[in-house]
C-alpha positions as MATLAB code, in Angstrom:
seq = 'KAERLRLELEPMASSLIARLSARGVRGRLPIATAATTAIAPRRLLSQQGKADYSEAGTSQSQSQSGNTIRHLVLASGCLGLAAAASSLLIPNHELAHKQTQEEEPHSSSKVTTVEQEAEERRRKLQAFASWLRESGADVEGLCFEEVPEMESEVGLFSKRRVPALGRAQRWAARVATLGFGGREHPVARIPLAGVALTPATPLRDENPDVAALFESALSSGDLDPREAVVLYLILEHRRGEKSKWQRYLDVLPAQPAPLLSASDLSDLRGTTLHRAATSFRRRLPERFREDLCPLLDKILDLAGLGGARDRVSYPEFARFYSAFWSRAIALPLRAPSETGEETLFQADCLVPGLDFANHSGRGANARWQVDGNVVKILATSALGPGEEIRISYGERGNEELMFQYGFCEDGNARDALLVDLGALGREARAGSREEAEFQARAERAQQLGVSLRCFLPASGVDWAEGKARGLPSEFVGALELMVGGSDVGAEPSFGALTLATKLLQAACFTLESEDEGTGTLEEDLRLIERGGLEDLQRSCVVYRAGQKKIARAYLKLAQGELSKRMKGPR';
ca = [
    -111.397  108.352   76.746;
    -108.582  107.209   78.951;
    -107.495  104.604   76.389;
    -107.531  107.189   73.579;
    -105.517  109.612   75.692;
    -103.021  106.844   76.522;
    -102.495  106.127   72.815;
    -101.903  109.825   72.163;
     -99.433  110.259   75.021;
     -97.358  107.050   74.815;
     -95.199  108.099   71.790;
     -94.465  111.472   73.333;
     -93.672  109.868   76.692;
     -91.245  107.376   75.130;
     -89.474  110.167   73.272;
     -89.215  112.310   76.407;
     -87.894  109.420   78.563;
     -85.184  108.751   75.970;
     -84.172  112.439   75.987;
     -84.113  112.556   79.795;
     -81.968  109.409   79.944;
     -79.534  110.989   77.512;
     -79.241  113.918   79.936;
     -78.415  111.558   82.806;
     -81.835  111.744   84.515;
     -82.863  108.287   85.785;
     -85.628  106.726   87.848;
     -89.261  107.733   88.132;
     -89.414  111.514   88.098;
     -92.023  113.441   90.042;
     -94.160  115.713   87.917;
     -92.421  118.916   88.997;
     -89.011  117.444   88.189;
     -90.116  116.251   84.770;
     -91.623  119.619   83.979;
     -88.520  121.491   85.094;
     -86.082  119.194   83.287;
     -87.985  119.225   79.995;
     -87.720  122.062   77.485;
     -91.317  123.131   78.135;
     -92.280  126.266   80.137;
     -91.571  126.097   83.896;
     -95.154  126.602   85.008;
     -95.659  123.907   87.658;
     -98.727  122.338   89.088;
    -100.928  123.878   91.689;
    -101.175  122.170   95.053;
    -104.572  120.786   93.980;
    -103.022  119.303   90.875;
    -100.326  117.573   92.933;
    -102.927  116.126   95.258;
    -104.934  114.818   92.321;
    -101.824  113.211   90.845;
    -100.833  111.526   94.076;
    -104.213  109.837   94.237;
    -104.455  108.914   90.546;
    -103.962  105.255   89.739;
    -104.278  104.197   93.388;
    -107.685  104.969   94.833;
    -109.539  106.531   91.920;
    -111.202  104.762   88.997;
    -109.565  104.678   85.563;
    -111.946  107.282   84.165;
    -111.145  109.580   87.063;
    -107.480  109.021   86.301;
    -108.110  109.942   82.676;
    -109.817  113.177   83.728;
    -106.989  113.979   86.131;
    -104.387  113.337   83.421;
    -106.178  115.610   80.954;
    -106.435  118.269   83.650;
    -102.743  118.030   84.394;
    -101.654  118.131   80.773;
    -103.855  121.103   79.974;
    -102.954  122.925   83.193;
     -99.237  122.556   82.751;
     -98.990  122.994   79.016;
     -95.670  121.211   79.039;
     -94.516  118.131   77.222;
     -92.605  116.863   80.257;
     -95.832  115.909   82.020;
     -96.642  113.444   79.305;
     -94.173  110.974   80.737;
     -95.628  111.287   84.204;
     -99.170  111.062   82.899;
     -98.373  108.003   80.843;
     -96.960  106.226   83.850;
    -100.339  106.492   85.574;
    -101.960  104.334   82.922;
     -99.357  101.550   82.894;
    -100.692   98.458   84.718;
     -99.268   97.955   88.207;
     -97.304   94.792   87.384;
     -95.675   96.466   84.368;
     -94.896   99.544   86.440;
     -93.225   97.421   89.096;
     -91.158   95.697   86.410;
     -90.122   99.024   84.919;
     -89.245  100.433   88.386;
     -87.042   97.417   89.105;
     -85.256   97.914   85.808;
     -84.789  101.620   86.545;
     -83.384  100.944   90.036;
     -80.693   98.599   88.761;
     -78.348  101.448   87.720;
     -78.637  102.846   91.265;
     -77.428   99.553   92.766;
     -74.564   99.533   90.317;
     -73.624  103.095   91.245;
     -73.669  102.199   94.964;
     -71.306   99.295   94.345;
     -69.069  101.586   92.323;
     -69.035  104.128   95.168;
     -68.071  101.475   97.728;
     -65.285  100.256   95.458;
     -64.045  103.804   94.967;
     -64.008  104.429   98.725;
     -62.095  101.182   99.317;
     -59.589  102.112   96.631;
     -59.156  105.559   98.191;
     -58.453  103.976  101.601;
     -55.870  101.662  100.014;
     -54.226  104.621   98.307;
     -53.975  106.503  101.602;
     -52.508  103.472  103.372;
     -49.881  103.103  100.644;
     -49.028  106.798  100.937;
     -48.712  106.379  104.707;
     -46.319  103.419  104.288;
     -44.252  105.500  101.850;
     -44.087  108.330  104.397;
     -42.812  105.930  107.051;
     -40.049  104.733  104.720;
     -39.138  108.300  103.822;
     -38.886  109.038  107.560;
     -36.312  106.283  108.042;
     -38.569  103.395  109.108;
     -37.875   99.856  107.979;
     -41.361   98.522  107.234;
     -40.562   96.428  104.168;
     -41.797   93.328  105.996;
     -45.152   94.951  106.820;
     -48.273   95.945  104.961;
     -51.235   97.954  106.263;
     -54.556   96.458  105.215;
     -58.151   96.296  106.339;
     -58.942   93.348  108.593;
     -61.517   91.177  106.784;
     -63.666   90.329  109.824;
     -63.532   93.861  111.281;
     -65.443   96.584  109.472;
     -63.159   99.461  108.333;
     -60.500   98.362  110.831;
     -56.891   98.478  109.619;
     -54.307   96.022  110.895;
     -50.655   95.059  110.451;
     -49.881   92.104  108.209;
     -46.661   90.281  107.455;
     -45.474   90.502  103.859;
     -43.195   87.495  104.085;
     -42.425   84.396  106.076;
     -40.813   85.007  109.469;
     -38.236   83.672  110.141;
     -36.957   83.699  106.547;
     -35.514   80.183  106.553;
     -35.155   77.628  103.811;
     -37.242   74.458  103.811;
     -34.563   72.316  105.471;
     -33.815   75.047  108.009;
     -37.516   75.427  108.841;
     -37.799   71.662  109.339;
     -34.742   71.643  111.634;
     -36.039   74.651  113.597;
     -39.447   73.020  114.006;
     -37.874   69.868  115.402;
     -35.402   71.675  117.661;
     -37.471   74.584  118.993;
     -41.107   73.847  118.261;
     -41.011   75.852  115.065;
     -39.448   79.229  115.710;
     -35.675   78.955  115.797;
     -35.554   79.659  119.521;
     -35.529   83.459  119.351;
     -37.537   86.549  118.457;
     -37.215   87.890  114.932;
     -37.396   91.594  113.925;
     -40.265   92.511  111.636;
     -39.989   96.319  111.539;
     -38.035   99.268  112.942;
     -39.651  102.690  113.436;
     -37.561  105.711  114.497;
     -38.991  107.901  117.237;
     -37.397  111.114  115.959;
     -39.599  112.788  113.374;
     -42.281  110.087  113.518;
     -43.570  109.637  117.086;
     -45.907  112.211  118.623;
     -44.990  112.774  122.278;
     -45.810  115.479  124.833;
     -42.474  117.077  123.862;
     -43.419  117.341  120.151;
     -45.518  120.546  120.524;
     -42.601  122.166  122.362;
     -40.478  121.767  119.223;
     -43.054  123.225  116.822;
     -41.716  125.227  113.901;
     -43.727  128.239  115.109;
     -41.968  129.539  118.272;
     -45.135  131.260  119.508;
     -47.108  128.001  119.301;
     -44.314  126.134  121.089;
     -44.183  128.792  123.829;
     -47.959  128.615  124.393;
     -47.854  124.815  124.737;
     -44.952  125.083  127.171;
     -46.765  127.697  129.248;
     -49.986  125.647  129.397;
     -48.098  122.495  130.413;
     -46.042  124.305  133.047;
     -49.089  125.956  134.622;
     -51.074  122.724  134.732;
     -53.798  124.061  132.417;
     -52.963  121.214  130.060;
     -51.820  117.699  130.876;
     -49.265  115.919  128.626;
     -51.838  113.684  126.948;
     -54.161  116.573  126.152;
     -51.172  118.386  124.644;
     -50.743  115.590  122.093;
     -54.483  115.631  121.294;
     -54.496  119.387  120.656;
     -51.353  119.058  118.565;
     -53.049  116.420  116.406;
     -55.866  118.886  115.720;
     -53.358  121.644  114.907;
     -51.512  119.394  112.431;
     -54.807  118.296  110.909;
     -55.744  121.937  110.332;
     -52.355  122.568  108.690;
     -53.288  120.091  105.989;
     -50.625  119.392  103.372;
     -48.167  121.612  105.233;
     -48.080  119.127  108.107;
     -45.371  116.461  108.087;
     -47.892  114.081  109.709;
     -50.616  114.642  107.130;
     -50.353  111.171  105.596;
     -50.633  109.664  109.073;
     -53.647  111.811  109.945;
     -55.320  110.727  106.690;
     -55.490  107.110  107.868;
     -56.729  107.715  111.420;
     -60.340  106.646  112.121;
     -62.901  109.175  110.949;
     -65.231  108.486  113.899;
     -64.650  108.581  117.674;
     -64.392  105.392  119.711;
     -67.720  103.537  120.165;
     -68.372  104.610  123.755;
     -67.980  108.260  122.720;
     -70.012  108.086  119.513;
     -72.717  105.511  120.327;
     -76.091  107.198  120.671;
     -77.416  104.532  123.019;
     -75.585  102.811  125.893;
     -78.600  100.852  127.101;
     -76.818   97.550  126.334;
     -74.546   98.350  129.310;
     -77.218   99.259  131.872;
     -76.452   98.194  135.420;
     -72.698   97.800  134.868;
     -69.840   99.839  136.270;
     -68.854  100.644  132.685;
     -72.252  102.196  131.997;
     -71.872  104.549  134.963;
     -68.274  105.401  134.000;
     -69.079  105.983  130.318;
     -72.134  108.109  131.107;
     -70.133  110.273  133.504;
     -67.255  110.558  131.042;
     -69.541  111.597  128.180;
     -70.853  114.375  130.413;
     -67.491  115.602  131.722;
     -65.461  115.550  128.500;
     -67.629  118.105  126.604;
     -67.485  120.370  129.660;
     -63.690  120.135  129.779;
     -63.516  120.899  126.045;
     -65.945  123.801  126.152;
     -64.614  125.515  129.267;
     -60.854  124.898  129.086;
     -59.517  123.253  125.946;
     -61.511  125.063  123.257;
     -60.338  128.581  124.307;
     -56.738  127.342  124.451;
     -57.090  125.668  121.068;
     -58.443  128.909  119.573;
     -55.312  130.723  120.745;
     -53.065  128.015  119.299;
     -54.797  128.179  115.916;
     -54.650  131.986  115.909;
     -50.896  131.927  116.541;
     -50.500  129.375  113.744;
     -52.467  131.605  111.345;
     -55.360  129.150  111.194;
     -57.919  130.947  113.369;
     -61.174  132.643  112.584;
     -64.725  132.485  113.889;
     -65.818  130.089  111.149;
     -62.880  127.769  111.725;
     -63.430  127.078  115.417;
     -62.906  123.461  116.368;
     -66.146  121.628  117.062;
     -66.589  119.034  119.788;
     -66.998  116.144  117.279;
     -63.642  117.044  115.717;
     -62.029  117.155  119.156;
     -63.672  113.862  120.173;
     -62.341  112.170  117.039;
     -58.718  112.970  117.808;
     -59.174  112.496  121.553;
     -60.380  108.921  121.059;
     -57.774  108.296  118.330;
     -55.054  109.179  120.837;
     -56.466  107.185  123.749;
     -57.112  104.066  121.688;
     -53.639  104.084  120.066;
     -51.234  105.506  122.658;
     -48.443  103.476  124.264;
     -46.267  104.345  127.267;
     -42.771  105.207  126.041;
     -39.702  105.900  128.190;
     -38.625  109.478  127.499;
     -35.702  111.566  128.704;
     -36.090  115.037  130.200;
     -33.687  117.399  131.991;
     -34.110  117.513  135.762;
     -33.593  120.478  138.088;
     -29.987  119.395  138.589;
     -29.345  119.510  134.857;
     -29.118  115.744  134.482;
     -31.467  113.785  132.258;
     -34.076  111.621  133.928;
     -36.230  108.869  132.471;
     -40.010  109.026  132.697;
     -42.890  107.314  130.956;
     -45.404  109.203  128.839;
     -48.300  108.196  126.617;
     -47.276  108.697  122.984;
     -48.311  107.820  119.452;
     -45.972  105.742  117.275;
     -47.374  105.765  113.724;
     -47.200  102.280  112.254;
     -47.038  100.401  115.524;
     -50.446  101.781  116.512;
     -52.118   99.745  113.754;
     -51.267   96.457  115.496;
     -54.448   94.934  116.906;
     -54.720   93.220  120.290;
     -54.845   89.569  121.204;
     -54.562   88.486  124.809;
     -53.904   84.796  124.184;
     -52.966   84.763  120.488;
     -50.391   87.565  120.309;
     -47.604   86.682  117.856;
     -45.462   89.804  118.266;
     -44.363   92.408  120.772;
     -42.651   95.792  120.674;
     -39.666   97.187  122.515;
     -37.721  100.455  122.592;
     -34.071  100.201  121.594;
     -32.455  103.617  121.906;
     -34.368  105.966  119.613;
     -36.045  103.165  117.685;
     -39.147  101.081  118.330;
     -38.783   97.485  117.147;
     -41.606   95.098  116.315;
     -40.475   91.563  117.085;
     -42.255   88.370  116.014;
     -42.608   86.000  118.957;
     -43.904   83.101  116.854;
     -43.661   82.077  113.228;
     -45.493   84.264  110.725;
     -46.654   83.365  107.248;
     -47.120   85.777  104.322;
     -50.373   87.690  104.759;
     -50.751   86.735  108.427;
     -51.979   89.474  110.763;
     -49.492   90.700  113.362;
     -51.101   91.009  116.794;
     -49.634   92.295  120.035;
     -50.920   92.346  123.609;
     -52.147   95.678  124.971;
     -51.314   94.446  128.456;
     -53.132   92.544  131.167;
     -56.472   94.288  130.861;
     -59.930   93.150  131.842;
     -62.894   93.534  129.531;
     -64.055   96.656  131.332;
     -60.812   98.463  130.565;
     -60.700   97.122  126.996;
     -64.257   98.305  126.397;
     -63.714  101.738  127.907;
     -60.489  102.511  126.054;
     -60.798  100.540  122.820;
     -64.450   99.590  122.371;
     -64.040   95.804  122.255;
     -63.613   92.896  124.662;
     -62.408   89.294  124.654;
     -64.449   86.143  125.126;
     -63.343   84.260  128.228;
     -60.930   86.990  129.339;
     -59.065   85.529  132.340;
     -58.138   89.068  133.470;
     -61.747   90.151  133.788;
     -62.982   91.370  137.186;
     -66.083   92.711  138.930;
     -65.807   95.981  140.840;
     -67.592   96.099  144.210;
     -67.729   99.584  145.711;
     -68.253   99.581  149.474;
     -68.649  103.349  149.246;
     -72.203  102.662  148.084;
     -73.052  101.903  151.734;
     -72.507  105.542  152.621;
     -74.541  106.775  149.663;
     -77.442  104.571  150.706;
     -77.446  105.844  154.302;
     -79.940  108.573  155.149;
     -78.374  112.006  155.525;
     -77.738  112.866  159.161;
     -78.520  109.362  160.381;
     -76.467  107.256  162.780;
     -75.646  104.868  159.907;
     -74.128  107.701  157.893;
     -71.986  108.839  160.836;
     -70.735  105.276  161.431;
     -69.914  104.867  157.777;
     -67.958  108.138  157.664;
     -65.920  107.138  160.714;
     -65.101  103.713  159.252;
     -64.301  105.157  155.817;
     -61.826  107.577  157.434;
     -60.286  104.665  159.319;
     -59.899  102.734  156.044;
     -58.217  105.733  154.426;
     -55.756  106.014  157.319;
     -54.871  102.326  156.965;
     -54.592  102.548  153.183;
     -57.512  100.178  152.623;
     -59.484  100.842  149.426;
     -63.260  100.590  149.521;
     -63.257   99.818  145.780;
     -62.449   96.107  145.508;
     -62.042   93.904  142.449;
     -63.224   90.306  142.387;
     -61.162   88.584  139.684;
     -62.457   86.025  137.208;
     -59.229   84.103  137.758;
     -60.459   83.282  141.289;
     -63.484   81.342  140.000;
     -63.768   77.612  139.440;
     -65.936   77.747  136.319;
     -66.668   74.001  136.411;
     -68.539   74.529  139.700;
     -69.568   78.120  138.958;
     -68.271   79.192  142.361;
     -65.365   81.354  143.528;
     -62.542   79.604  145.352;
     -62.291   82.306  148.024;
     -62.768   86.001  148.760;
     -59.734   88.224  147.992;
     -57.937   89.388  151.128;
     -58.305   93.072  150.146;
     -62.072   92.605  149.914;
     -62.223   90.813  153.277;
     -60.135   93.560  154.919;
     -62.502   96.268  153.647;
     -65.525   94.258  154.779;
     -64.112   93.818  158.283;
     -63.526   97.567  158.616;
     -67.058   98.358  157.446;
     -68.637   96.009  160.029;
     -66.403   97.279  162.796;
     -64.539   93.982  163.112;
     -61.025   93.379  164.356;
     -57.980   92.636  162.239;
     -58.413   90.217  159.371;
     -58.101   86.629  160.508;
     -57.686   83.353  158.669;
     -61.385   83.430  157.710;
     -63.848   86.304  157.285;
     -66.086   86.985  160.254;
     -69.820   86.309  160.289;
     -70.489   90.046  159.892;
     -68.112   90.321  156.931;
     -69.800   87.375  155.175;
     -73.210   88.898  155.824;
     -72.141   92.209  154.296;
     -70.464   90.461  151.336;
     -73.679   88.534  150.643;
     -75.714   91.752  150.784;
     -73.374   93.576  148.392;
     -73.205   90.711  145.903;
     -76.980   90.204  145.949;
     -77.352   93.901  145.139;
     -74.788   93.566  142.312;
     -76.646   90.592  140.799;
     -79.972   92.390  141.013;
     -78.604   95.568  139.405;
     -76.995   93.604  136.565;
     -79.866   91.210  135.833;
     -83.085   93.054  136.626;
     -85.159   94.395  133.741;
     -85.499   97.841  135.318;
     -81.893   98.570  136.245;
     -79.977   95.990  134.232;
     -80.152   94.054  130.967;
     -81.861   90.790  131.863;
     -80.541   87.452  133.021;
     -77.236   85.786  132.272;
     -79.060   83.012  130.405;
     -80.626   85.547  128.034;
     -77.193   87.016  127.279;
     -75.730   83.586  126.564;
     -78.575   82.865  124.128;
     -77.925   86.181  122.347;
     -74.237   85.328  121.942;
     -75.005   81.809  120.727;
     -77.616   82.996  118.229;
     -75.148   85.476  116.672;
     -76.006   88.228  114.176;
     -75.046   91.041  116.567;
     -73.088   94.087  115.452;
     -69.514   94.313  116.744;
     -70.211   96.868  119.495;
     -73.440   95.203  120.598;
     -71.759   91.800  120.802;
     -68.891   93.257  122.851;
     -71.437   94.813  125.238;
     -73.245   91.485  125.669;
     -69.996   89.531  126.188;
     -68.784   92.080  128.747;
     -72.011   92.219  130.774;
     -72.385   88.420  130.673;
     -68.898   88.144  132.176;
     -69.861   90.559  134.950;
     -72.965   88.512  135.747;
     -70.956   85.271  135.825;
     -68.429   86.710  138.284;
     -71.129   88.215  140.518;
     -73.004   84.899  140.667;
     -69.827   82.908  141.384;
     -68.787   85.067  144.351;
     -72.363   85.276  145.643;
     -72.564   81.478  145.596;
     -69.376   81.306  147.672;
     -70.503   83.955  150.190;
     -73.935   82.401  150.623;
     -72.437   78.942  151.071;
     -69.950   80.122  153.703;
     -72.636   82.105  155.513;
     -74.953   79.107  155.513;
     -72.220   76.953  157.080;
     -71.676   79.529  159.829;
     -75.381   79.742  160.573;
     -75.698   75.962  160.880;
     -72.539   75.420  162.901;
     -71.241   77.032  166.094;
     -70.666   80.746  165.725;
];
């Protein structure tokens, strides 16, 4: 019976599949979809019918499948179910082959979508470069392209050879000055006026009411200068095509920085960065909800962009907040003083174009400088066509790079481990003699200007021996105050070494234990060597491995010095 029914249904099924394909319907359709798409009546299956169909061809016998098929066809009375019924009687290996063939168009459409998205990003980058030129920037030697090894990350690339010398001149320059003609060469010029976004930009807004509100909020302290730029970015984004910065806003990252958007920070457990990022992710939404969101609503209302449905969400705020913090540079600005004379001050600003230059601590081949009202990008070493232009973001350790930008550098010589002596007071029992002693010594340190937060630099470690060369004087001074010692001498006292050993043992345990930290240094090194980690995860592992290396190196020094003191005369 099943075979006879299959022979009756196959021609109708083939005809229906061809008609559905002509309508653009692809893939294996569920029964309800087939019935609805076909020209038959829209009377769908009962729940019992659906259950029978889901089991047919898998756990039931072929005769049971035949009965189920007949039941479905009769119950639905629609031609569309013939295709679904026929598929139940196709052998499994043929069905798998057909499904593979049907899925191929989906793969093709996915590839097409990716290509379309990439083309759209290229179009926006070209429009952004055109806007810069229209604004008076000289960026003919630059192009903005995605960095191949960095997913969706845009960088600056040189369009031509720098310096632009002939073959003989290049040979002479290479012989005379190691290949660069002995000087820096300009690559681009970007005017500040009309392009840069500074804390003063909102005060010059075309809407006088908006400008007055920004000025009032800045003057009263309700808004700091950096937050003013962030809120102004959101305002310009809401203005859409009416904004002069729209083509710049189109190419800003669509997602917040990793430490703001990552759902899980467990790869940083036990580190100072984990505590800082967790606290920051708690405080920033509170600041937005309680202070910045009401102010932003007023700004949008004055600009004619308000409304209950158009309120700015926290994700939108976080996107532009992290875009500002990860791209801002400190520019010297002029402002009138109380005496009427102009004074220079530094403020964090955005310079569209320059902010696409990626960082390299040791391999930077360019730098920027302010010359009047223009920012210049200068090549500090020879550039070839298509070579990425990289600048240094400053002498930053991996902790700062991770917090602000979401990446870190392997073997960063500026890396450091933070040791907080304030933890001694937090560990003391409330109302105890230890707590009282700590408070007295902490007040004494404050009076003397001694910080209880001390950095142990990676530059102070002899990596061949895996041991620090010495304890920083600031750290020794804080230790001596905490143990009630006298002024800092040529060598740390026995008490200071004992306390240093205790603190560094605690740091190593917190970083490397399974409960509080992320496992041992050796495990991290194996993860890095094995590879296959996502960008953020790899940066987390590199950063925490560096922290563990520094902690071990300084602990080895402290324990060695303490051991010498215990063996020799005290």
